[in-house]
N, C-alpha and C positions, 0 to 999 in steps of 0.2 A: 677746051680743055678747062671744066668748073676750078676754079681756084681754091686750095686747098692752105692749111696752116703748113702742111709736107712741103708744099708748092712754095708760098713767102719763105719760109724758112730754109730753104736749098737757094732762092733767090738771095738770101740774108747771107748765108753760107758764102757765095759767090762774089761778092761785093769787095773790092779791092782795097785794103787796108784795113778791113773789120777781120779781128779772128774770134774765136771762141767767146774769149773772156767780154771783149765789146759787145756782142751780138747777146748776150744773155743781159746785158748792162741795160742796152737799148729796149730787148723784147720787157724785161723787169718794170722799165719805165711806161711803156706804149700800151703795155698789155698783152699783144700779141705780136707776132711776126709779121703780119699784115697792117698792122695799126702802127708801124716804122715804117714802111713805104710810104703810107698815107699821114705820117704828120705833120705838122707845118714845120717850116724852117724854123722858127721862134722857138717849136717846144724843144725842136733836137737841139737849140742853141744854149737849152737852159740844162741842157745834161752837160754833167763832169765829164769834160774828158773829150766831149763831141764837137770837130770844129768844123771848117769849111772846108776842107779835103775829103772827110767822111760823107757830110752833107751833099757836096756835090755829084760824089760817085753814089749815096742813093738812088740821086733823082735819074741814074741813067737808066734807061730802060732796055738796055742790053741783058743785063744781070736775069730779069725775068724769062726772055727767051732763053737766057743759058738755062733758066731751071728748067724751064720745060722739055728742053731737049733732054736734058739728061733724067728726067723723070718716064719719059718715053723710053729711053734706053736700060734705064734699070728694070721696068717693068717687061720688055723685051727679053732681058735676058735674067727672069726670076730673081731678081736682086731686090731684097728685102730692106726696108728706110726705115730707122727708129726716129724722130725726134725726141731730144731730152729729157721732154717731160712725158712720153710717152710709158706706157707701163712695161713695154716688151723689152725698153731699153735698161741696161745692166746697171743695177740699183748702187753697185758699189762706184760706177762711173758718175752716178750723176753728184756725187759729193766731191768730186775733183772739179774746181774753176775751173782747168782748162778742156775737160773734158766735150768731145765734140758736138756741136749742136745739131747735128744729123749724124747717124753712124750706119753706114751698112753692112748688109753681110748676107752670108749666105749658107742655107745648113738648116739645123735645127736643135738651135742654143736653148737648155734650160736652164738656165742662171739660177735660178731658185732650191734646185734640186738639192744641189751639194755643194762644199767647201770650194775656193778656187784657189788654186796656187799659182805663181807663173815659173819658169824655169828658165833662164838664161844663160849664156854661157860663151865662152871664145869658138869662133869656127874653126879653128885647128885644134879640135878639142883629143885630146892624149886619149891613148889606150887605160887611162886612169879615170879621166875625168869619165868616159863612156860609160864607163864600168858603174862610176859614184851615179849618173845619171839615171841608169839603167834600174840599180838594186834600189833607187829612191822612188823610183815609182811603182816597184814591183811592192817593195815594203806599205808605201801607203795605199798600195789600190783597197784595201780593206775600208777604207774610210769614204771610196768611191769619189773620191777630187775631180772638180773639172781641172783640167793641165791648161795653160795655158802658153804661148809662146811664139817666136816669131816667122818661121817658118822658112829658116835660112840654116845654112850649114854648118856644121858642128852643133852646138847643145841641142842648138833647137831642133830641128829634124830628129833629133835621137827622144827628146823629151817626147814628139807625138807620137815616134814610132811606138815607144813604149807604153804609151797611155791606149795606143791603137792596141796594143798585144792584148790588155788588162781589159778591152771590154771599155774606156771608158772615154769619157767626154773629153775631146780635145779644142783648142780653138786658136786658131793660125791667125795671128795681129801681120797684115799685110802692108805694106810701105807704097802700095800703088792702089788704082780701081781693080776691083774684084774680076771686071774681063781679063783681066792677065795672073802669071802665076811668075814670079820671080825668085829663087833662079828657074828656068824653066826646066830642069831637071829633076824637081820635085812637082811638077806636074803629074807624075804618077802617082801623087799621095793625095792628090785632092779630094776626089772621091771620095775612099775611106774615110777623110777628116771630115768632110761635109755630111759624110754618113751617121757618123760619131760624133757629131760637134758641129763646126762650124768653121769659117773663114769669116773677118771683118774687116773694115776700113773705112777712113772717112775720108779716103781721097775718091776723085771723080774719074770717071772712063778721060776727062780731057787734060787731066793734070799731068803733066811728064815727068817724067822718073829722073831721079837725080838722089845723090847720096844724101843728104839734107832728109829724105822724105824718113828714114828711116830713126833719126831722131824725134820727129813727129809719132812715130809708128810705136814707139817707144813709151809713152805716154800713157796708151792703151793698155801695152803688158803691163806697167806697174798700176795701172788704177783699176784696172776688171779685178786684181786677185787681192786676196787678203795680207799674202807674202808674196817677198820675191826670193826663189833661190839662186843663188850666183855658183853655177857648178866649177868652171874654170874661167879664168880673167888674165890677159897680162896687165900692164902697170896703168895701160890706157884702152880704154875699147868701148862698144855699146852697152855693154853688160853693166858698166859701171853707171851709165848713164841713168840706165834703167831703175837701177840699186839708188840711186840719190833724189828721182824723183819718188820710188815707193815712200822713202823718207820724208821728203816734201808732204806725202798725200797721209803721212803718219800711217804707214802702212808696217809690219813686221821685216826686215830684211837677216837671209839666212845665209851663209857663204862656206864652199866646202875650204879646208883648209887643203894643204900639199906640202910638198919640199921647200926648203926655204930657197934652195937653189935654184929650183924650175921657173922658167918666165914665163909660163901659164899658170901660176898660183902665186904670182906677187899681189895683183890686183883682189881675189880671196885674201888674201893673208891681210894687207892693207887694210879692209873692210874690216877685219873681224882685231886687228891691233887698232884701230879708231874708237873701235865700240859701236860699230856703225853698222854692222850685221852679229847675228847669234854665230856662234861656233857650230855649224853641224858636222858631227861625230858619226849618227847614226842617225837613217829617217825617223825615230822615235821621237828626237828633240823637237822638230815641226809637229808632230802631235802632242804634244807634252805642252809645248808653248804655248801654241794657238790652241791649247785646252779644246781638242776634239777628241771624242768621245763614241766608241761602235753604239750604235742604236740597237737596246734590248729589245729582243723578238716577242710578241705577244706572248705566241709560245714558246714554254721555256724550253730550252736547248739543252737535253739529259748529259749530263756530266760525264764525260770517258774514264773509263773504269781504270785501264792501264794508258798513262799518258807517258812518254818516254820525255825526259827532261833531261836537258845539260846540266853540268852541277852548277852553276849559277841560279838555276831557274828551280832546283830542288832546293838550294839554300832561301829564295824567297817563298817558296812554297811551304816551307819549316816554320818561317820566321813565321807565316800569318797564321800556319795552324797551331805554334806556342803564344802567340801575342794576341789571336784574332783582328779585328778591322785597325787597320794603320793608315795613316797619309803616307803618301809616295814617298815625301822627303825623312820620311821616319824608315821607311821600308830598306830606302839604301844606304841612311845612317847606322841601322843597326847589322846590315850585310856587309859594309865597306867598300860600297859601290860606288860611282858620280849617279847624279840625278838620273841621266838620261840613259845609261846603261840600263841603270832599274826600271824606267818607264819602257824601255825596249823589249826587256825580258816580261812585263806584267802585260804587254800588248799581246806576247806569243803565249803566254800561258792563260788568256783573256780566250784566246780563238780558241786554246785546245779545252777549252769550259772548262779550266782548274780553279780559274780566280773570276770574278766578276768586280768591272769597276762601280764606285758608290759617289753621290754627288760631294764635291770638295775636293775631287783628286785622291779618294779614299779607295781601298781595296780588299775584300777580304777575301774567303775561301769560297768558291761555290758551290 
């Protein structure tokens, strides 16, 4: 096999005592993954944080053999591999210091085509949480987002299935090599997910599966998206670790509130109470805070002559009719309603062709 950058990157990924951060430091100093293996002991010793343990591990030829075997495996199983400097590597993950050196995927994910959100939550999702998750994806589907989650029970698989229902791209972040599916009961969803997005992982086929893998997997969920949305969570749980990672990456976090006496809402309420998450009372909160807008068509859409409006929508419509172009905050103030509610109602009016958005979060009648 002809040595390639990917081959040496995977070999570097297999070296004991070297994680993604250290690997990138070595590459930055030496220039390429191949150059790391060919660097002299003296050169490696000059790099801050690189000692005898790592240098000796780099000298072990076993990692090169392992990389060759894994490359043969992924080629045989139609698994794609992206080096972190590749154009196809998710651009948001490139900005995460601990983003994988090499990322594996199956499917056809178009990262740059749409906004990306992550939806996480408890595996023991309640009926309330399930409805909140499904309604969230339903309402945001007009923005054509990519929905990322962890392919687990509860909130994860609910988010994936809701995305598939609306023909959205969805990405499952796996805590194991892509030749497996965990939980095995979700294997029936793999083909649909890979046809409408894909599955990703930075685990090899030789990596053993254990509970610690989920923590490593969670950094992918947080790093891939511009916002992480927590549907339901107990006082402790993997979804809270994902939220913390998202905050570390300077991404937005949203949490769905629940009853104060509900054990499955404690985590979300604590995120909101400590101001580590936006309170998500309506899907429009996501679109508003992330400043999403529905792209206007090249061909103007004819306004509907008879639009059935709710009383609150009619109030906004009449306000714009009377006062003309207004910013969102002033519309909410004039109509005496929360900004999030006004944003949601304006989105409905826009979809019905009654109003149109303008730069600077302003609106006018269509």
